[in-house]
N, C-alpha and C positions, 0 to 999 in steps of 0.2 A: 504494499500499499504506499502511496506517496505520502511523504511527511507533511505535505501541504493540505491534505484533506483527510476526512475520516467518515466512517459510516455514521449516518444520521440515526440517532437512537432516541434521544429524549427532548429534542429541540424542535419538534414539528411546528409549533406555533411561530417560532422565529424564522424557520426555513420557509414556511408559507408566506410570511411577511416579506422576506427577501425576494421571493419569486413574484409576489404581487407588485412590488415596486419595480422589479426588472421588466415586467410585462405591461406596465401602466400605459405605455404608448405603442404597444404591439398592434399592428394593423388587424390581425385576425381577432385578438382578444377585444379590441375596440368594436369590431363588427359583431362579435357574439354578445358582448355586454355593451350595447350601444348607447345606453342612457348615461351621460356623464354624471348625473346626480346620484346614481346607484352603483356605478361601475366599480369603484374602489372596494366596496363591501362585497359585491358579487365576485369580483376577481379574487379577493382574499378567501372567500368561502370555497371557490373552485380550487385554488392552490392548496388550501388546507386538505381538501378531499384527495387531491392528487398526491400530495406529500405523504399522507397517511397510507395510501395504497402502495406507493413505491417503498416506503419504509417497511410495510408489512411483508413484502416479498424480498426484503433484504438488499435492495439496490437503490437506496437514497443516500447521496453523498453530499457533503458540504465542505467548503474551504474552512480551514481551521479558524480563520478570522471571521467566519460567518458571512462574508461578502458575496458568496455564490453557492448555488445549489444545482445538483443534477439529479433528475428522477428517471431511473431506468426500470425496465421490466425485463426479466430474464426470458430466454426462449421457452416457448410452449406454455406461457402463462398469459392470459388475456389481461391487459391493463385495466380496462373498464369492466367491472363486475355489473351484474344486473342492478344491485343496490346503488352503485355509483351512477349508472345510467338514469335511474329514477331521480336521484338527487340532482343530477345535471339538468334533467328535464325541468324540474321545479325552478332551478336558477334561470334557465333559459326562458321559461314562461314568464317569470317575474320581470325579466329584463326586456322581453321582446313582445309580449302580447300577441298580436296578430302576425308578427314576423316569425314566431316560433317555428312553424312548420318549414318555412323557407330556410331558416338557420340549420335546423336538424337535417334537412334534406342535403344541404351543402356539405355539412360535416360528415354525413354518412358515406359520402363518396371516398373519404380518406381510407376507410377500411379495405377498399378494393385494391389499394396500392401496396399493402404490406407484402413483403416477400412470402412466397409459399414455403420456403425452407425455414427451419427454426432460426430465430434471430433475436438479438437484443434490440429492444425498442427504447429509444430516447424520447420519453414523453415530454419532458421540459428541462431546459437548462437556462439558468439566468444568473446574471451578475449584477450587483448593485451598480446603478449608473455612475457613482463616484469611483468605482474600482474597475471600470471598463478600460480596455486598451493596454492592459498589463499582462496579458497571457492567461488570465484566470479562466476564461471560457475553455481554452485548450486544456488546462490542468484538470478541469472537471470532466472532460471527455476521455483523457488518457487512461484512467483506471480501467474502465470497462472496455475501451478499444484494445488495451493490452491483452485483456482476457480473450477478446474476439480473435486477436492474432494468434495467441498461444493455443486456442482450442479450435481454430478454423471456423468461426461463427460469423455470420453476416450481422451488420448493424443497420438499423433503419430509423429514420426520423422524418417529420414533416416540418419544413422551415416555414414559419409564419411571418417572417420578416426578411425582406431581401438584403438587409445590411448584414445578416448572419451567413449568407451563402458562402462567402470567401473563407470564413472560419471553418465551416464544415468541409469545404473543398480542400483546404490545407490538411484536414484530418483524414482525407481519403474518400469522403462521400461524393457521390455524383447525383445530380438532379435526374430523376427518371420520368417526371411528368409535371404538368402544371394544372392545378385544380382551380378553376375560376369559380369562386364562391358567388352565389347569386346576390347581385347588387353589392358585392364586396370585393375584397382583395384576392390575390392569388396565393394559394398554398402550394408549396413545392415539396413533394416526396423526394427523399434522398436515400440512397443505398450505399453502403460501404462493404466491399468485399474484404475478407481477412488478408493480411499481408504476410 
């Protein structure tokens, strides 16, 4: 394990807060939680749910200083459980009202792009805005990508922000498609073959 990060065990609230701040201006999160008056609270609730799920499967990591978090899901484990899906639906409904079906339809297309073979799924990675540009995003990727290389496992993510594409490309990911979300931004599925 890198000396700069550790397995997230008991700090889920702080990790969710770090991710909520990191994704506050994310194009897809702003599309999902489109009401600025409620976005911060809904984004925090979503990140708390995602953080707990990743922690429960043993693949939530944070930088030692707490400025960044990566949420991974191991091969052959579905990140979104049925309970999470229902909780997310409630968040989406509260945020979107009549837009809910459109948002869920757009997001459902993402599932079609996951690799067929077993793979590590990067659900979220975020660095506090004040700590960006220092290599922290790459540090958060390194731990699981090293495992992918050692064990010959594919890694997969969906980039919700075009500014992150170069970070992922440097780590070996390649864009495999563009998902044009209805009345929204583009989501880019990316796959990394083991090295």
